[in-house]
C-alpha positions in Angstrom: -0.2 0.1 0.0 1.6 3.4 -1.0 2.1 6.0 1.6 -1.2 9.1 0.5 1.5 10.7 2.8 4.8 10.2 1.6 7.3 12.4 -0.2 10.0 10.0 -1.7 8.6 7.0 -3.8 11.5 4.2 -4.5 10.3 1.9 -7.8 6.9 2.3 -8.1 5.4 -0.4 -10.3 2.6 1.1 -10.6 3.2 4.8 -11.9 2.7 5.6 -15.5 3.4 9.3 -17.0 2.3 11.4 -20.4 5.5 10.8 -22.2 7.0 8.0 -20.9 9.1 5.9 -23.5 8.9 1.9 -23.5 12.1 0.9 -21.9 12.3 3.8 -19.3 11.6 3.1 -15.8 10.4 5.6 -13.1 12.6 5.2 -10.8 12.1 7.9 -7.5 8.6 10.0 -7.2 9.9 12.6 -5.1 7.7 15.7 -3.4 7.8 18.2 -1.1 8.2 17.2 2.6 4.7 16.7 4.4 4.8 19.7 6.9 5.3 22.0 4.0 1.8 22.0 4.1 1.7 23.2 8.0 -0.1 26.5 6.9 -2.7 25.2 5.1 -3.0 22.6 7.7 -3.7 25.6 10.5 -6.1 27.5 8.8 -8.2 24.9 8.0 -7.9 23.5 11.3 -8.3 26.8 13.3 -11.9 27.4 10.2 -13.0 24.2 11.5 -13.4 24.8 15.0 -14.2 28.8 13.8 -18.4 27.9 14.0 -17.6 26.3 17.7 -15.3 28.9 18.9 -18.3 31.3 17.4 -21.1 30.0 19.7 -18.9 29.5 22.4 -18.6 33.5 22.0 -22.4 34.1 21.8 -23.3 32.0 24.4 -20.7 33.5 26.7 -22.2 36.2 26.3 -25.9 35.5 27.0 -25.9 32.3 28.1 -27.2 31.5 25.6 -27.3 30.7 21.4 -28.7 34.7 19.7 -32.1 33.8 18.7 -32.3 36.7 16.5 -30.6 33.8 14.2 -33.1 31.5 13.2 -31.2 27.5 13.7 -32.2 26.9 10.3 -30.1 29.2 9.0 -27.0 28.5 11.3 -27.7 25.0 10.4 -27.2 25.9 6.6 -24.4 28.4 7.2 -22.5 25.8 9.5 -23.2 23.3 5.8 -21.8 25.8 3.7 -19.2 26.5 6.1 -17.6 22.8 5.9 -18.4 22.1 2.2 -15.5 25.3 1.4 -14.1 24.0 4.2 -13.2 20.8 2.5 -12.9 22.3 -0.3 -9.7 24.4 0.7 -8.2 21.1 2.5 -8.8 19.3 -1.0 -7.8 21.7 -3.6 -4.4 22.1 -0.9 -3.8 18.3 -0.6 -4.5 17.4 -4.3 -1.8 20.5 -5.6 0.6 19.3 -3.1 0.4 15.9 -4.1 0.2 16.3 -7.7 3.0 18.4 -8.4 5.9 16.0 -8.3 9.4 15.6 -9.7 10.5 12.1 -11.2 14.3 10.2 -11.0 13.7 7.9 -14.2 16.6 5.3 -15.8 16.4 7.9 -18.3 15.4 11.5 -17.9 14.3 14.0 -14.6 10.7 15.5 -14.9 8.7 18.6 -13.3 6.0 18.0 -13.1 3.7 21.4 -11.9 -0.4 21.6 -11.6 -3.0 24.6 -10.9 -6.2 24.1 -10.5 -7.3 21.4 -12.8 -7.2 23.7 -15.3 -3.2 24.1 -16.3 -0.6 22.0 -15.9 3.3 22.5 -17.0 5.5 19.1 -17.7 9.8 20.2 -17.9 12.3 16.9 -18.8 15.6 16.5 -19.3 18.1 13.4 -20.2 19.8 12.4 -17.9 23.1 13.2 -19.8 22.0 17.2 -20.6 22.4 17.3 -16.3 25.8 19.6 -14.9 25.9 20.0 -12.1 23.3 19.1 -9.0 23.2 21.0 -5.7 21.5 21.1 -2.2 21.0 23.7 0.0 18.6 24.0 3.7 18.2 27.0 4.7 16.7 28.7 7.6 15.8 27.6 11.4 12.5 25.4 9.8 15.2 23.8 6.5 17.9 22.8 9.9 15.5 21.2 12.2 13.2 19.3 9.5 16.2 18.5 6.7 14.2 20.1 4.3 15.4 22.2 1.8 16.0 22.7 -2.4 17.4 20.7 -5.3 19.4 22.6 -8.0 20.2 20.9 -10.7 22.5 22.7 -14.1 21.3 21.6 -17.7 22.5 22.1 -20.7 19.2 21.4 -22.3 16.4 24.1 -23.5 15.4 24.6 -19.7 18.3 25.6 -17.9 17.8 24.4 -14.6 15.2 22.6 -12.5 14.8 23.0 -9.4 13.5 20.5 -6.8 11.9 22.8 -3.5 11.4 21.8 -0.5 12.3 18.3 -0.7 12.8 16.1 2.6 16.8 15.3 2.5 18.3 17.0 -0.4 21.7 16.2 -0.3 20.1 12.2 -0.9 18.5 13.6 -3.4 21.2 15.2 -4.7 23.6 12.6 -3.9 20.7 9.9 -6.2 20.6 12.7 -9.4 24.7 12.7 -9.2 25.1 8.6 -9.5 22.6 8.5 -12.1 24.8 11.5 -14.0 27.0 9.1 -12.8 26.3 5.7 -14.5 24.7 7.4 -17.0 27.7 9.4 -18.5 30.0 6.0 -18.2 27.1 3.9 -20.5 28.2 6.4 -23.3 32.1 7.1 -23.0 31.5 10.8 -21.6 
């Protein structure tokens, strides 16, 4: 079973992508570290508790629920409130889940999805990779070992950026090793 909160999948057997070559094999599926979602998760928790806090406020002011607002209206507002909250959570999770970086035995692929109406897919052969750098900055990144992997290529898109990777030095090492293997195969 695949963990839906995993930021690194190794050798996923059932994964495919548009434009995959027949002899190509996906070695890694990478996402931003899940903990980087803390902002929208905290917002969602606050907004999930907000109706209860509002009710508590009204109860503390006069000791009962407000009479000037019909119970049916409160119920309908709460239904719509939680429907919008569910949409907010779903959209943010889907955005995290489907914005991925793939490392195959032949190339790297950066898949960016914005909503359901826009996707941008960039790829570069491993043979075009010239330099791989990882960096971690700030207290958050240092504590949780989260950073970016910057990949310089000789192709049309000269720089790939894998943002907010968990253990970016491991990703850098994996890519560097694959590039070295590719160069040995082709005698470079």
